[in-house]
N, CA and C atoms as a LAMMPS dump frame, in Angstrom:
ITEM: TIMESTEP
0
ITEM: NUMBER OF ATOMS
540
ITEM: BOX BOUNDS ff ff ff
-5.0000000000000000e+02 5.0000000000000000e+02
-5.0000000000000000e+02 5.0000000000000000e+02
-5.0000000000000000e+02 5.0000000000000000e+02
ITEM: ATOMS id mol type element x y z
1 1 1 N 208.209 -474.244 -189.324
2 1 2 C 209.323 -473.305 -189.364
3 1 3 C 208.854 -471.95 -188.848
4 2 1 N 209.799 -471.208 -188.272
5 2 2 C 209.447 -469.866 -187.845
6 2 3 C 210.31 -468.864 -188.601
7 3 1 N 209.831 -467.637 -188.67
8 3 2 C 210.555 -466.607 -189.399
9 3 3 C 211.271 -465.724 -188.399
10 4 1 N 212.534 -465.454 -188.672
11 4 2 C 213.326 -464.563 -187.838
12 4 3 C 213.744 -463.4 -188.721
13 5 1 N 213.364 -462.191 -188.362
14 5 2 C 213.716 -461.026 -189.157
15 5 3 C 215.041 -460.49 -188.653
16 6 1 N 215.979 -460.328 -189.566
17 6 2 C 217.292 -459.789 -189.223
18 6 3 C 217.594 -458.66 -190.191
19 7 1 N 217.576 -457.442 -189.697
20 7 2 C 217.843 -456.304 -190.57
21 7 3 C 216.724 -456.134 -191.58
22 8 1 N 217.093 -455.961 -192.853
23 8 2 C 216.102 -455.739 -193.905
24 8 3 C 215.588 -457.04 -194.495
25 9 1 N 216.349 -458.117 -194.368
26 9 2 C 215.958 -459.388 -194.967
27 9 3 C 215.442 -460.334 -193.895
28 10 1 N 214.628 -461.281 -194.3
29 10 2 C 214.133 -462.302 -193.378
30 10 3 C 214.844 -463.61 -193.659
31 11 1 N 215.066 -464.384 -192.63
32 11 2 C 215.665 -465.694 -192.817
33 11 3 C 214.786 -466.718 -192.12
34 12 1 N 214.856 -467.958 -192.568
35 12 2 C 214.045 -469.03 -192
36 12 3 C 214.923 -469.923 -191.167
37 13 1 N 214.442 -470.248 -189.984
38 13 2 C 215.19 -471.139 -189.108
39 13 3 C 214.263 -472.224 -188.597
40 14 1 N 214.825 -473.361 -188.285
41 14 2 C 214.065 -474.447 -187.686
42 14 3 C 214.138 -474.265 -186.181
43 15 1 N 212.993 -474.212 -185.496
44 15 2 C 213.045 -474.034 -184.039
45 15 3 C 213.819 -475.174 -183.391
46 16 1 N 214.626 -474.829 -182.406
47 16 2 C 215.402 -475.843 -181.69
48 16 3 C 214.473 -476.669 -180.812
49 17 1 N 214.738 -477.949 -180.742
50 17 2 C 213.982 -478.839 -179.867
51 17 3 C 214.753 -478.971 -178.561
52 18 1 N 214.189 -478.458 -177.487
53 18 2 C 214.835 -478.507 -176.182
54 18 3 C 214.124 -479.525 -175.309
55 19 1 N 214.913 -480.314 -174.609
56 19 2 C 214.307 -481.216 -173.636
57 19 3 C 214.472 -480.604 -172.245
58 20 1 N 213.96 -481.276 -171.254
59 20 2 C 214.024 -480.764 -169.884
60 20 3 C 215.439 -480.556 -169.39
61 21 1 N 216.355 -481.451 -169.802
62 21 2 C 217.753 -481.298 -169.389
63 21 3 C 218.378 -480.054 -170.009
64 22 1 N 218.033 -479.752 -171.276
65 22 2 C 218.535 -478.533 -171.912
66 22 3 C 218.048 -477.303 -171.148
67 23 1 N 216.769 -477.289 -170.821
68 23 2 C 216.208 -476.142 -170.111
69 23 3 C 216.831 -475.987 -168.725
70 24 1 N 217.067 -477.099 -168.052
71 24 2 C 217.718 -477.039 -166.736
72 24 3 C 219.137 -476.517 -166.854
73 25 1 N 219.839 -476.935 -167.891
74 25 2 C 221.213 -476.476 -168.106
75 25 3 C 221.236 -474.98 -168.406
76 26 1 N 220.352 -474.521 -169.262
77 26 2 C 220.288 -473.087 -169.584
78 26 3 C 220.01 -472.281 -168.319
79 27 1 N 219.075 -472.739 -167.506
80 27 2 C 218.767 -472.045 -166.255
81 27 3 C 219.986 -472.032 -165.335
82 28 1 N 220.718 -473.141 -165.291
83 28 2 C 221.879 -473.246 -164.4
84 28 3 C 223.01 -472.304 -164.795
85 29 1 N 223.202 -472.053 -166.087
86 29 2 C 224.344 -471.228 -166.508
87 29 3 C 224.024 -469.755 -166.667
88 30 1 N 222.756 -469.389 -166.718
89 30 2 C 222.424 -468.008 -167.061
90 30 3 C 222.813 -466.993 -165.99
91 31 1 N 223.009 -467.417 -164.756
92 31 2 C 223.455 -466.47 -163.727
93 31 3 C 224.95 -466.559 -163.485
94 32 1 N 225.657 -467.339 -164.302
95 32 2 C 227.109 -467.425 -164.199
96 32 3 C 227.575 -468.828 -163.865
97 33 1 N 228.798 -469.102 -164.254
98 33 2 C 229.4 -470.396 -163.956
99 33 3 C 229.983 -470.378 -162.554
100 34 1 N 230.004 -471.516 -161.891
101 34 2 C 230.645 -471.564 -160.571
102 34 3 C 232.144 -471.278 -160.696
103 35 1 N 232.68 -470.594 -159.723
104 35 2 C 234.105 -470.253 -159.741
105 35 3 C 234.912 -471.412 -159.155
106 36 1 N 235.041 -472.442 -159.953
107 36 2 C 235.811 -473.623 -159.579
108 36 3 C 236.717 -473.986 -160.743
109 37 1 N 237.664 -474.872 -160.482
110 37 2 C 238.577 -475.303 -161.538
111 37 3 C 237.836 -476.034 -162.656
112 38 1 N 236.723 -476.686 -162.337
113 38 2 C 235.964 -477.449 -163.329
114 38 3 C 234.477 -477.096 -163.222
115 39 1 N 234.113 -475.903 -163.732
116 39 2 C 232.726 -475.447 -163.573
117 39 3 C 231.702 -476.368 -164.243
118 40 1 N 232.047 -476.97 -165.384
119 40 2 C 231.078 -477.837 -166.065
120 40 3 C 230.848 -479.122 -165.285
121 41 1 N 231.85 -479.575 -164.575
122 41 2 C 231.673 -480.747 -163.711
123 41 3 C 230.749 -480.399 -162.545
124 42 1 N 230.941 -479.21 -161.965
125 42 2 C 230.084 -478.787 -160.844
126 42 3 C 228.634 -478.623 -161.292
127 43 1 N 228.429 -478.036 -162.458
128 43 2 C 227.07 -477.892 -162.992
129 43 3 C 226.477 -479.269 -163.239
130 44 1 N 227.268 -480.131 -163.868
131 44 2 C 226.794 -481.481 -164.137
132 44 3 C 226.378 -482.201 -162.87
133 45 1 N 227.175 -482.086 -161.832
134 45 2 C 226.856 -482.751 -160.569
135 45 3 C 225.523 -482.238 -160.02
136 46 1 N 225.288 -480.934 -160.122
137 46 2 C 224.033 -480.38 -159.596
138 46 3 C 222.825 -480.793 -160.429
139 47 1 N 223.054 -481.176 -161.685
140 47 2 C 221.953 -481.537 -162.581
141 47 3 C 221.858 -483.039 -162.839
142 48 1 N 222.753 -483.81 -162.23
143 48 2 C 222.745 -485.248 -162.471
144 48 3 C 223.309 -485.635 -163.828
145 49 1 N 224.267 -484.84 -164.33
146 49 2 C 224.917 -485.105 -165.612
147 49 3 C 226.412 -485.211 -165.381
148 50 1 N 227.095 -485.781 -166.352
149 50 2 C 228.552 -485.78 -166.289
150 50 3 C 229.073 -484.468 -166.874
151 51 1 N 230.328 -484.191 -166.595
152 51 2 C 230.967 -483.014 -167.178
153 51 3 C 230.91 -483.093 -168.703
154 52 1 N 231.176 -484.267 -169.264
155 52 2 C 231.141 -484.449 -170.72
156 52 3 C 229.739 -484.183 -171.278
157 53 1 N 228.698 -484.616 -170.55
158 53 2 C 227.321 -484.359 -170.982
159 53 3 C 227.041 -482.855 -171.042
160 54 1 N 227.472 -482.127 -170.027
161 54 2 C 227.246 -480.682 -169.978
162 54 3 C 227.937 -480.014 -171.168
163 55 1 N 229.197 -480.367 -171.402
164 55 2 C 229.949 -479.758 -172.5
165 55 3 C 229.306 -480.096 -173.84
166 56 1 N 228.89 -481.345 -174.045
167 56 2 C 228.259 -481.75 -175.308
168 56 3 C 226.94 -481.009 -175.516
169 57 1 N 226.142 -480.877 -174.462
170 57 2 C 224.864 -480.17 -174.586
171 57 3 C 225.09 -478.688 -174.902
172 58 1 N 226.04 -478.07 -174.218
173 58 2 C 226.335 -476.663 -174.498
174 58 3 C 226.799 -476.49 -175.936
175 59 1 N 227.648 -477.393 -176.41
176 59 2 C 228.118 -477.321 -177.794
177 59 3 C 226.944 -477.406 -178.765
178 60 1 N 226.02 -478.327 -178.516
179 60 2 C 224.85 -478.475 -179.381
180 60 3 C 223.968 -477.231 -179.323
181 61 1 N 223.769 -476.676 -178.137
182 61 2 C 222.956 -475.473 -178.003
183 61 3 C 223.593 -474.28 -178.718
184 62 1 N 224.91 -474.208 -178.701
185 62 2 C 225.62 -473.163 -179.446
186 62 3 C 225.486 -473.383 -180.946
187 63 1 N 225.707 -474.619 -181.396
188 63 2 C 225.612 -474.931 -182.83
189 63 3 C 224.214 -474.68 -183.372
190 64 1 N 223.191 -474.926 -182.565
191 64 2 C 221.802 -474.719 -182.996
192 64 3 C 221.334 -473.281 -182.836
193 65 1 N 222.171 -472.415 -182.26
194 65 2 C 221.81 -471.02 -182.106
195 65 3 C 220.905 -470.724 -180.93
196 66 1 N 220.651 -471.724 -180.091
197 66 2 C 219.837 -471.481 -178.893
198 66 3 C 220.603 -470.546 -177.961
199 67 1 N 221.875 -470.835 -177.782
200 67 2 C 222.788 -469.954 -177.057
201 67 3 C 223.65 -469.286 -178.119
202 68 1 N 223.688 -467.977 -178.117
203 68 2 C 224.443 -467.251 -179.148
204 68 3 C 225.943 -467.255 -178.873
205 69 1 N 226.295 -467.131 -177.613
206 69 2 C 227.713 -467.142 -177.261
207 69 3 C 227.841 -467.307 -175.757
208 70 1 N 229.01 -467.754 -175.342
209 70 2 C 229.355 -467.788 -173.928
210 70 3 C 230.422 -466.723 -173.718
211 71 1 N 230.287 -465.955 -172.682
212 71 2 C 231.247 -464.893 -172.439
213 71 3 C 231.531 -464.754 -170.961
214 72 1 N 232.415 -463.842 -170.667
215 72 2 C 232.82 -463.586 -169.297
216 72 3 C 232.527 -462.128 -168.976
217 73 1 N 231.893 -461.894 -167.851
218 73 2 C 231.716 -460.541 -167.341
219 73 3 C 232.806 -460.342 -166.297
220 74 1 N 233.724 -459.435 -166.605
221 74 2 C 234.822 -459.153 -165.681
222 74 3 C 234.375 -458.034 -164.755
223 75 1 N 234.351 -458.304 -163.495
224 75 2 C 234.003 -457.29 -162.507
225 75 3 C 235.303 -456.594 -162.087
226 76 1 N 235.758 -455.725 -163.005
227 76 2 C 237.077 -455.111 -162.871
228 76 3 C 237.216 -454.277 -161.607
229 77 1 N 236.162 -453.645 -161.18
230 77 2 C 236.235 -452.792 -159.989
231 77 3 C 236.621 -453.615 -158.76
232 78 1 N 236.029 -454.807 -158.653
233 78 2 C 236.323 -455.682 -157.526
234 78 3 C 237.756 -456.212 -157.577
235 79 1 N 238.376 -456.175 -158.741
236 79 2 C 239.757 -456.634 -158.897
237 79 3 C 240.774 -455.51 -158.687
238 80 1 N 240.292 -454.319 -158.323
239 80 2 C 241.201 -453.213 -158.036
240 80 3 C 241.398 -452.243 -159.189
241 81 1 N 240.695 -452.441 -160.291
242 81 2 C 240.812 -451.54 -161.434
243 81 3 C 239.746 -450.463 -161.292
244 82 1 N 240.168 -449.266 -160.929
245 82 2 C 239.243 -448.184 -160.622
246 82 3 C 238.974 -447.269 -161.811
247 83 1 N 239.74 -447.4 -162.874
248 83 2 C 239.553 -446.55 -164.049
249 83 3 C 239.386 -447.433 -165.275
250 84 1 N 238.487 -447.03 -166.146
251 84 2 C 238.368 -447.711 -167.418
252 84 3 C 237.868 -446.726 -168.458
253 85 1 N 238.286 -446.979 -169.682
254 85 2 C 237.908 -446.079 -170.766
255 85 3 C 237.641 -446.875 -172.027
256 86 1 N 236.594 -446.464 -172.725
257 86 2 C 236.349 -446.964 -174.062
258 86 3 C 237.112 -446.022 -174.979
259 87 1 N 238.065 -446.566 -175.695
260 87 2 C 238.794 -445.771 -176.671
261 87 3 C 238.245 -446.143 -178.036
262 88 1 N 237.802 -445.124 -178.763
263 88 2 C 237.227 -445.34 -180.083
264 88 3 C 238.207 -444.798 -181.12
265 89 1 N 238.352 -445.545 -182.205
266 89 2 C 239.366 -445.267 -183.212
267 89 3 C 238.72 -445.135 -184.584
268 90 1 N 239.221 -444.211 -185.392
269 90 2 C 238.778 -444.04 -186.769
270 90 3 C 239.838 -444.675 -187.671
271 91 1 N 239.733 -445.97 -187.843
272 91 2 C 240.729 -446.752 -188.586
273 91 3 C 240.296 -446.848 -190.051
274 92 1 N 241.211 -446.651 -191.005
275 92 2 C 240.845 -446.893 -192.41
276 92 3 C 240.282 -448.307 -192.556
277 93 1 N 239.173 -448.429 -193.287
278 93 2 C 238.471 -449.705 -193.386
279 93 3 C 239.373 -450.851 -193.828
280 94 1 N 240.285 -450.603 -194.712
281 94 2 C 241.161 -451.677 -195.204
282 94 3 C 242.216 -452.104 -194.178
283 95 1 N 242.335 -451.373 -193.076
284 95 2 C 243.324 -451.697 -192.049
285 95 3 C 242.707 -452.15 -190.727
286 96 1 N 241.385 -452.074 -190.596
287 96 2 C 240.754 -452.274 -189.289
288 96 3 C 240.976 -453.691 -188.756
289 97 1 N 240.959 -454.708 -189.597
290 97 2 C 241.183 -456.074 -189.106
291 97 3 C 242.596 -456.24 -188.568
292 98 1 N 243.555 -455.747 -189.29
293 98 2 C 244.961 -455.848 -188.858
294 98 3 C 245.195 -455.064 -187.571
295 99 1 N 244.68 -453.856 -187.499
296 99 2 C 244.848 -453.037 -186.295
297 99 3 C 244.124 -453.685 -185.119
298 100 1 N 242.936 -454.21 -185.361
299 100 2 C 242.194 -454.883 -184.295
300 100 3 C 242.966 -456.062 -183.725
301 101 1 N 243.618 -456.836 -184.598
302 101 2 C 244.441 -457.962 -184.118
303 101 3 C 245.615 -457.461 -183.282
304 102 1 N 246.239 -456.379 -183.707
305 102 2 C 247.366 -455.824 -182.951
306 102 3 C 246.898 -455.374 -181.569
307 103 1 N 245.843 -454.598 -181.531
308 103 2 C 245.337 -454.087 -180.255
309 103 3 C 244.881 -455.235 -179.355
310 104 1 N 244.225 -456.223 -179.934
311 104 2 C 243.676 -457.328 -179.155
312 104 3 C 244.712 -458.211 -178.487
313 105 1 N 245.982 -458.087 -178.853
314 105 2 C 247.029 -458.908 -178.245
315 105 3 C 247.459 -458.419 -176.861
316 106 1 N 247.046 -457.233 -176.476
317 106 2 C 247.506 -456.673 -175.207
318 106 3 C 246.563 -457.057 -174.077
319 107 1 N 247.13 -457.542 -172.984
320 107 2 C 246.303 -458.062 -171.883
321 107 3 C 245.455 -456.995 -171.205
322 108 1 N 245.837 -455.731 -171.29
323 108 2 C 245.045 -454.68 -170.658
324 108 3 C 243.83 -454.276 -171.497
325 109 1 N 243.709 -454.814 -172.704
326 109 2 C 242.538 -454.582 -173.552
327 109 3 C 241.544 -455.71 -173.281
328 110 1 N 240.394 -455.368 -172.706
329 110 2 C 239.424 -456.412 -172.361
330 110 3 C 238.344 -456.584 -173.428
331 111 1 N 238.133 -455.6 -174.272
332 111 2 C 237.211 -455.708 -175.395
333 111 3 C 237.838 -455.013 -176.591
334 112 1 N 237.654 -455.586 -177.76
335 112 2 C 238.104 -454.946 -178.991
336 112 3 C 237.164 -455.425 -180.088
337 113 1 N 236.387 -454.51 -180.652
338 113 2 C 235.432 -454.92 -181.672
339 113 3 C 235.168 -453.803 -182.661
340 114 1 N 234.777 -454.231 -183.863
341 114 2 C 234.479 -453.322 -184.96
342 114 3 C 232.98 -453.01 -184.959
343 115 1 N 232.655 -451.751 -185.243
344 115 2 C 231.27 -451.323 -185.376
345 115 3 C 231.167 -450.386 -186.581
346 116 1 N 229.978 -450.284 -187.157
347 116 2 C 229.826 -449.365 -188.287
348 116 3 C 229.937 -447.911 -187.841
349 117 1 N 230.485 -447.113 -188.709
350 117 2 C 230.534 -445.662 -188.464
351 117 3 C 229.107 -445.111 -188.521
352 118 1 N 228.845 -444.014 -187.851
353 118 2 C 227.546 -443.335 -187.902
354 118 3 C 227.799 -441.89 -188.339
355 119 1 N 228.128 -441.769 -189.626
356 119 2 C 228.47 -440.467 -190.191
357 119 3 C 227.22 -439.599 -190.317
358 120 1 N 227.369 -438.303 -190.2
359 120 2 C 228.619 -437.554 -190.141
360 120 3 C 229.14 -437.325 -188.722
361 121 1 N 228.351 -437.691 -187.721
362 121 2 C 228.705 -437.338 -186.347
363 121 3 C 229.671 -438.293 -185.666
364 122 1 N 229.722 -439.551 -186.096
365 122 2 C 230.505 -440.558 -185.38
366 122 3 C 231.357 -441.337 -186.383
367 123 1 N 232.627 -440.933 -186.567
368 123 2 C 233.47 -441.577 -187.583
369 123 3 C 234.193 -442.838 -187.092
370 124 1 N 233.975 -443.249 -185.866
371 124 2 C 234.772 -444.309 -185.25
372 124 3 C 234.23 -445.693 -185.597
373 125 1 N 235.166 -446.603 -185.874
374 125 2 C 234.765 -447.952 -186.288
375 125 3 C 235.446 -449.069 -185.505
376 126 1 N 236.342 -448.744 -184.583
377 126 2 C 236.98 -449.753 -183.746
378 126 3 C 236.894 -449.284 -182.301
379 127 1 N 236.402 -450.175 -181.43
380 127 2 C 236.162 -449.838 -180.032
381 127 3 C 237.014 -450.743 -179.154
382 128 1 N 237.696 -450.147 -178.175
383 128 2 C 238.511 -450.933 -177.247
384 128 3 C 238.23 -450.482 -175.82
385 129 1 N 238.066 -451.446 -174.924
386 129 2 C 237.899 -451.136 -173.502
387 129 3 C 239.217 -451.432 -172.812
388 130 1 N 239.685 -450.454 -172.067
389 130 2 C 240.973 -450.558 -171.394
390 130 3 C 240.77 -450.232 -169.924
391 131 1 N 241.222 -451.141 -169.065
392 131 2 C 241.094 -450.965 -167.625
393 131 3 C 242.46 -450.678 -167.02
394 132 1 N 242.453 -449.937 -165.927
395 132 2 C 243.68 -449.654 -165.196
396 132 3 C 243.377 -449.333 -163.752
397 133 1 N 244.402 -449.325 -162.934
398 133 2 C 244.22 -449.011 -161.514
399 133 3 C 243.83 -447.545 -161.317
400 134 1 N 244.247 -446.682 -162.267
401 134 2 C 243.874 -445.274 -162.22
402 134 3 C 243.91 -444.716 -163.649
403 135 1 N 243.47 -443.47 -163.815
404 135 2 C 243.394 -442.851 -165.145
405 135 3 C 244.765 -442.772 -165.816
406 136 1 N 245.793 -442.472 -165.045
407 136 2 C 247.134 -442.368 -165.632
408 136 3 C 247.583 -443.689 -166.237
409 137 1 N 247.268 -444.8 -165.564
410 137 2 C 247.632 -446.118 -166.1
411 137 3 C 246.884 -446.393 -167.399
412 138 1 N 245.608 -446.046 -167.446
413 138 2 C 244.826 -446.248 -168.672
414 138 3 C 245.426 -445.426 -169.813
415 139 1 N 245.721 -444.164 -169.553
416 139 2 C 246.3 -443.303 -170.591
417 139 3 C 247.663 -443.808 -171.041
418 140 1 N 248.46 -444.326 -170.118
419 140 2 C 249.769 -444.892 -170.487
420 140 3 C 249.575 -446.124 -171.37
421 141 1 N 248.574 -446.944 -171.052
422 141 2 C 248.299 -448.117 -171.883
423 141 3 C 247.845 -447.718 -173.288
424 142 1 N 247.053 -446.667 -173.387
425 142 2 C 246.628 -446.181 -174.703
426 142 3 C 247.835 -445.682 -175.486
427 143 1 N 248.721 -444.937 -174.826
428 143 2 C 249.949 -444.484 -175.483
429 143 3 C 250.785 -445.668 -175.97
430 144 1 N 250.823 -446.732 -175.168
431 144 2 C 251.553 -447.942 -175.55
432 144 3 C 250.94 -448.55 -176.821
433 145 1 N 249.607 -448.622 -176.881
434 145 2 C 248.936 -449.125 -178.084
435 145 3 C 249.268 -448.271 -179.303
436 146 1 N 249.208 -446.965 -179.119
437 146 2 C 249.497 -446.045 -180.224
438 146 3 C 250.892 -446.314 -180.768
439 147 1 N 251.847 -446.472 -179.87
440 147 2 C 253.233 -446.711 -180.286
441 147 3 C 253.396 -448.084 -180.932
442 148 1 N 252.915 -449.133 -180.268
443 148 2 C 253.136 -450.51 -180.73
444 148 3 C 252.358 -450.861 -182
445 149 1 N 251.202 -450.254 -182.193
446 149 2 C 250.362 -450.596 -183.352
447 149 3 C 250.417 -449.524 -184.445
448 150 1 N 251.297 -448.54 -184.286
449 150 2 C 251.467 -447.521 -185.32
450 150 3 C 250.237 -446.654 -185.53
451 151 1 N 249.652 -446.171 -184.43
452 151 2 C 248.396 -445.435 -184.51
453 151 3 C 248.55 -443.937 -184.249
454 152 1 N 249.768 -443.426 -184.373
455 152 2 C 250.025 -442.018 -184.054
456 152 3 C 249.189 -441.039 -184.847
457 153 1 N 248.871 -441.347 -186.088
458 153 2 C 248.107 -440.413 -186.921
459 153 3 C 246.619 -440.74 -186.968
460 154 1 N 246.184 -441.707 -186.169
461 154 2 C 244.787 -442.156 -186.197
462 154 3 C 243.938 -441.327 -185.235
463 155 1 N 242.824 -440.803 -185.741
464 155 2 C 241.888 -440.064 -184.903
465 155 3 C 241.275 -441.008 -183.873
466 156 1 N 241.178 -440.53 -182.632
467 156 2 C 240.625 -441.348 -181.559
468 156 3 C 240.022 -440.445 -180.488
469 157 1 N 239.178 -441.055 -179.679
470 157 2 C 238.611 -440.4 -178.498
471 157 3 C 238.733 -441.375 -177.344
472 158 1 N 239.04 -440.846 -176.17
473 158 2 C 239.114 -441.658 -174.955
474 158 3 C 237.941 -441.244 -174.077
475 159 1 N 237.06 -442.216 -173.821
476 159 2 C 235.822 -441.946 -173.084
477 159 3 C 235.873 -442.681 -171.75
478 160 1 N 236.254 -441.967 -170.698
479 160 2 C 236.331 -442.579 -169.371
480 160 3 C 234.933 -442.78 -168.801
481 161 1 N 234.749 -443.902 -168.135
482 161 2 C 233.47 -444.191 -167.483
483 161 3 C 233.284 -443.256 -166.301
484 162 1 N 232.049 -442.814 -166.129
485 162 2 C 231.703 -441.956 -165.003
486 162 3 C 231.036 -442.738 -163.88
487 163 1 N 230.338 -443.832 -164.243
488 163 2 C 229.686 -444.674 -163.249
489 163 3 C 229.547 -446.085 -163.808
490 164 1 N 229.263 -447.015 -162.902
491 164 2 C 229.108 -448.414 -163.285
492 164 3 C 227.638 -448.763 -163.412
493 165 1 N 227.368 -449.643 -164.357
494 165 2 C 226.037 -450.201 -164.501
495 165 3 C 226.107 -451.688 -164.205
496 166 1 N 224.981 -452.268 -163.883
497 166 2 C 224.927 -453.697 -163.611
498 166 3 C 225.314 -454.464 -164.87
499 167 1 N 226.167 -455.46 -164.698
500 167 2 C 226.576 -456.317 -165.797
501 167 3 C 226.088 -457.729 -165.528
502 168 1 N 225.501 -458.343 -166.539
503 168 2 C 225.077 -459.726 -166.413
504 168 3 C 224.903 -460.3 -167.801
505 169 1 N 224.829 -461.604 -167.86
506 169 2 C 224.611 -462.29 -169.119
507 169 3 C 223.138 -462.349 -169.462
508 170 1 N 222.844 -463.055 -170.538
509 170 2 C 221.469 -463.196 -171.007
510 170 3 C 220.645 -464.018 -170.019
511 171 1 N 219.397 -463.641 -169.848
512 171 2 C 218.457 -464.382 -169.008
513 171 3 C 217.418 -465.003 -169.935
514 172 1 N 217.336 -466.322 -169.923
515 172 2 C 216.409 -467.045 -170.785
516 172 3 C 215.16 -467.504 -170.042
517 173 1 N 215.29 -467.748 -168.761
518 173 2 C 214.174 -468.206 -167.93
519 173 3 C 214.033 -467.208 -166.79
520 174 1 N 213.348 -466.111 -167.04
521 174 2 C 213.287 -465.008 -166.083
522 174 3 C 212.745 -465.435 -164.724
523 175 1 N 211.763 -466.307 -164.693
524 175 2 C 211.173 -466.729 -163.416
525 175 3 C 212.165 -467.489 -162.557
526 176 1 N 213.144 -468.141 -163.198
527 176 2 C 214.11 -468.945 -162.465
528 176 3 C 215.39 -468.195 -162.138
529 177 1 N 215.564 -466.995 -162.702
530 177 2 C 216.833 -466.283 -162.581
531 177 3 C 216.991 -465.676 -161.198
532 178 1 N 218.213 -465.7 -160.711
533 178 2 C 218.569 -465.058 -159.452
534 178 3 C 218.63 -463.558 -159.681
535 179 1 N 218.062 -462.79 -158.816
536 179 2 C 218.104 -461.34 -158.912
537 179 3 C 219.293 -460.829 -158.118
538 180 1 N 220.138 -460.027 -158.745
539 180 2 C 221.317 -459.472 -158.067
540 180 3 C 221.003 -458.124 -157.47
């Protein structure tokens, strides 16, 4: 067994047993899925597996904690969205789950997550990323959220991005990873 330290307490986990096919699959997905209607079938074909095999292996790797999550990196700039802002909200703790669900229903919200406050300087506990074609569209979308989710009296800050940073998923096999 190996020890994994998380925060102040330690927890014990059983190391995952990976075979060569697992390692090949992890290497294949770490730079992104193919942009096809059936990406798992395409990956499977390149690795000599069926689509069902790829999905089953990924499910097992997720269940065992080898892969923490699968996500999507949206390259919003390439899609014509030139403005984006992280809007941070100071939501009463007993309301943050409900407000988060309300905000998360809007298609222009690409991220919505709760974080701990960092008092006394940072009272915000709900973070939302909002993209738009320009700043006015982003601000209009924020106003729409305020109206629809009843947030008129909630303290918030709108933090527009000044520049873009490289976005990518986790790299597990650095020697095999494609460099962008």
